[in-house]
C-alpha positions as a printed NumPy array, in Angstrom:
array([[  1.361, -68.136, -24.481],
       [  0.669, -64.688, -26.022],
       [  2.287, -61.588, -24.575],
       [  0.025, -59.569, -23.153],
       [  0.029, -56.07 , -24.412],
       [  0.576, -53.109, -21.664],
       [ -2.318, -50.526, -21.693],
       [ -1.739, -47.588, -22.885],
       [ -1.943, -44.194, -20.399],
       [ -3.469, -41.35 , -21.496],
       [ -2.049, -37.968, -20.105],
       [ -4.603, -35.583, -20.51 ],
       [ -3.182, -31.897, -20.344],
       [ -6.056, -29.452, -18.87 ],
       [ -5.799, -25.701, -19.151],
       [ -5.865, -23.817, -16.081],
       [ -9.121, -22.216, -16.18 ],
       [ -8.541, -17.754, -15.594],
       [-10.202, -18.952, -12.217],
       [ -8.073, -21.339, -10.801],
       [ -5.007, -19.051, -12.584],
       [ -6.596, -15.954,  -9.965],
       [ -6.895, -18.403,  -7.574],
       [ -3.183, -18.305,  -7.285],
       [ -1.587, -14.522,  -8.186],
       [ -3.729, -14.002,  -5.426],
       [ -1.963, -16.674,  -3.516],
       [  1.1  , -15.064,  -4.035],
       [ -0.295, -11.419,  -3.651],
       [ -0.491, -12.793,   0.662],
       [  2.31 , -14.335,   0.476],
       [  3.974, -10.888,  -0.303],
       [  1.804,  -9.777,   2.593],
       [  2.65 , -12.047,   5.066],
       [  5.94 , -10.562,   4.143],
       [  5.555,  -7.105,   4.866],
       [  2.67 ,  -6.197,   6.905],
       [  4.545,  -3.035,   8.72 ],
       [  6.394,  -0.506,   6.425],
       [  8.567,   1.428,   8.683],
       [  8.727,   5.072,   8.614],
       [ 12.355,   6.814,   7.089],
       [ 11.682,  10.693,   6.588],
       [  9.732,  13.602,   8.368],
       [  8.418,  16.517,   6.742],
       [  6.825,  19.81 ,   8.074],
       [  3.67 ,  20.888,   6.002],
       [  3.306,  24.47 ,   4.409],
       [  0.361,  25.403,   5.68 ],
       [  0.139,  24.775,   9.748],
       [  3.051,  23.115,  10.262],
       [  2.212,  19.991,  11.97 ],
       [  4.691,  17.252,  10.904],
       [  4.082,  14.105,   9.211],
       [  5.943,  10.858,   8.638],
       [  6.484,   8.257,   5.839],
       [  9.209,   6.189,   3.635],
       [ 10.201,   7.18 ,   0.991],
       [  9.254,   6.042,  -2.614],
       [ 12.522,   4.004,  -3.198],
       [ 12.671,   2.332,  -0.534],
       [  8.38 ,   0.927,  -0.884],
       [ 10.05 ,  -0.348,  -4.618],
       [ 12.885,  -1.909,  -3.228],
       [ 10.897,  -3.633,  -0.249],
       [  8.693,  -5.219,  -2.599],
       [ 10.586,  -6.09 ,  -5.367],
       [ 12.357,  -8.038,  -2.971],
       [  9.375,  -9.899,  -1.637],
       [  8.442,  -9.814,  -5.479],
       [ 11.711, -11.906,  -6.205],
       [ 11.113, -14.827,  -3.191],
       [  7.377, -15.645,  -4.398],
       [  7.45 , -15.715,  -8.373],
       [  5.7  , -11.708,  -8.818],
       [  6.458,  -8.932, -11.049],
       [  5.062,  -4.954, -11.431],
       [  5.856,  -3.023, -14.347],
       [  3.769,  -0.412, -15.952],
       [  1.176,  -1.156, -18.321],
       [  0.202,   0.636, -21.304],
       [ -2.839,  -0.319, -23.721],
       [ -5.077,   1.671, -26.235],
       [ -7.678,   1.497, -23.99 ],
       [ -5.791,   1.775, -20.5  ],
       [ -3.034,   5.056, -21.398],
       [ -1.218,   7.208, -18.885],
       [ -3.332,  10.751, -18.709],
       [ -1.139,  14.121, -16.83 ],
       [ -2.312,  16.989, -16.244],
       [  0.275,  20.461, -15.343],
       [ -0.872,  23.23 , -12.787],
       [  0.554,  25.837, -11.487],
       [  4.508,  23.564, -11.477],
       [  2.506,  20.565, -10.806],
       [  2.038,  17.562, -12.554],
       [ -0.513,  14.62 , -11.463],
       [ -0.542,  11.284, -13.667],
       [ -2.837,   8.406, -13.131],
       [ -1.329,   5.394, -14.508],
       [ -2.107,   1.679, -15.377],
       [  0.112,  -0.118, -13.572],
       [  0.631,  -4.72 , -13.435],
       [  0.664,  -7.252, -11.505],
       [  2.203, -10.723, -13.35 ],
       [  2.496, -13.968, -11.916],
       [  5.905, -15.279, -12.721],
       [  5.545, -18.942, -12.983],
       [  1.958, -18.821, -15.015],
       [  1.8  , -15.516, -16.948],
       [ -1.446, -14.687, -15.998],
       [ -1.633, -11.01 , -15.11 ],
       [ -4.011,  -8.171, -13.176],
       [ -3.901,  -4.934, -13.648],
       [ -5.138,  -1.374, -12.024],
       [ -4.538,   2.492, -11.884],
       [ -3.274,   4.589,  -9.651],
       [ -1.84 ,   8.568,  -8.947],
       [  0.98 ,  10.197,  -8.823],
       [  2.148,  13.79 ,  -7.958],
       [  4.883,  15.62 ,  -8.531],
       [  6.331,  19.677,  -7.983],
       [  9.552,  19.299,  -7.465],
       [ 10.379,  21.612, -11.166],
       [ 12.707,  19.461, -13.607],
       [ 11.941,  16.359, -12.193],
       [  8.084,  17.086, -11.229],
       [  6.938,  14.454, -13.823],
       [ 10.058,  11.452, -13.323],
       [  8.329,  12.211,  -9.2  ],
       [  4.844,  12.146, -10.268],
       [  5.466,   8.931, -11.662],
       [  7.636,   7.901,  -8.912],
       [  4.53 ,   8.402,  -6.149],
       [  2.372,   6.832,  -8.337],
       [  3.815,   2.859,  -8.431],
       [  4.743,   3.453,  -4.942],
       [  1.041,   4.423,  -3.911],
       [ -0.499,   1.561,  -6.705],
       [  2.018,  -1.099,  -4.908],
       [  1.145,   0.262,  -0.87 ],
       [ -2.523,   0.225,  -2.348],
       [ -2.458,  -3.7  ,  -3.832],
       [ -0.774,  -5.529,  -1.459],
       [ -1.991,  -3.713,   1.873],
       [  1.26 ,  -2.299,   4.27 ],
       [  0.275,  -0.22 ,   7.72 ],
       [  2.653,   2.194,   8.999],
       [  2.969,   1.284,  12.823],
       [  1.743,   3.907,  14.436],
       [  1.348,   3.705,  18.814],
       [ -2.015,   5.32 ,  18.384],
       [ -3.898,   2.804,  16.929],
       [ -2.819,   0.972,  19.49 ],
       [ -3.523,   2.052,  22.391],
       [ -6.809,   4.075,  20.682],
       [-10.168,   1.767,  21.691],
       [-13.384,   2.329,  21.412],
       [-17.073,   2.863,  23.243],
       [-16.644,   0.01 ,  23.629],
       [-14.179,  -0.766,  24.306],
       [-12.142,  -2.299,  20.996],
       [ -9.258,  -1.499,  19.78 ],
       [ -8.432,  -0.932,  16.2  ],
       [ -7.915,  -5.058,  15.127],
       [-10.325,  -6.172,  17.26 ],
       [-13.233,  -3.479,  15.319],
       [-15.286,  -5.01 ,  12.122],
       [-15.053,  -2.636,   8.986],
       [-18.693,  -0.927,  10.032],
       [-17.423,  -0.618,  14.133],
       [-14.128,   1.081,  12.204],
       [-16.201,   3.604,   9.972],
       [-18.513,   4.405,  12.866],
       [-15.338,   5.602,  15.491],
       [-13.729,   6.984,  12.335],
       [-17.205,   9.522,  11.925],
       [-17.736,   9.898,  15.877],
       [-14.228,  10.652,  16.282],
       [-14.279,  13.628,  13.034],
       [-17.072,  15.147,  14.768],
       [-15.416,  15.258,  18.358],
       [-13.095,  16.767,  16.065],
       [-15.12 ,  19.369,  14.05 ],
       [-16.86 ,  20.898,  17.592],
       [-13.67 ,  21.469,  19.732],
       [-12.682,  25.166,  19.368],
       [ -9.231,  26.238,  17.773],
       [ -7.186,  25.959,  22.252],
       [ -8.618,  22.931,  21.88 ],
       [ -7.384,  21.324,  18.921],
       [ -3.949,  23.577,  19.259],
       [ -3.819,  21.318,  22.618],
       [ -4.351,  18.187,  20.589],
       [ -1.956,  18.653,  18.132],
       [  0.782,  19.521,  20.571],
       [ -0.101,  16.984,  22.647],
       [  0.036,  14.536,  19.669],
       [  3.408,  16.089,  18.256],
       [  5.242,  14.663,  22.085],
       [  3.748,  10.976,  21.641],
       [  5.63 ,  11.075,  18.609],
       [  8.955,  12.313,  19.486],
       [  8.856,  10.329,  22.533],
       [  7.877,   7.137,  20.31 ],
       [ 10.861,   8.039,  17.789],
       [ 13.245,   8.65 ,  20.878],
       [ 12.231,   5.378,  21.941],
       [ 12.596,   4.046,  18.612],
       [ 16.639,   5.352,  18.778],
       [ 17.46 ,   3.687,  22.378],
       [ 16.295,   0.927,  21.259],
       [ 18.725,   0.645,  17.821]])
């Protein structure tokens, strides 16, 4: 009896389409957003005019947070330059402003997406380095969408009683427009009182955070 020949199994390797590769990269970008939904403020500064104080997170800490997350999900971010995407720099009054391109890469497939970001430095000899660092910071924040925790976001309600988290994009825009209109209609004294109350709230929140630690 003749032996039956085994049927050969033909394996077809399909090259992923650009859309499929983009989808995989976007899935990883969403994972990063889940890993870093919020960024805590670590610094405080006072503006030159008006003496208003604001909080921020230093660029090195933002970079550290994101690069640790990239290692977990399989992404990398780096500066990028090409003939049609060269960084531009402008110097004025001791300040240096840079607009540069950055690239997000899926380390598994090699697929990349690119974008622009700007940074400004004014600390003399280190202005160029500062501008480049801040451009990277803005690119990371703009592309991975982390927020700063703000007690005002939790307390703010629009005319319908909705919080910021419950509003649609159109409702958020409308509320901001109305708030700006109300602010512009205030007298200088009313604005000063509002700023003072805001500072008091921020100091109270800061003390509460320190107490919890």
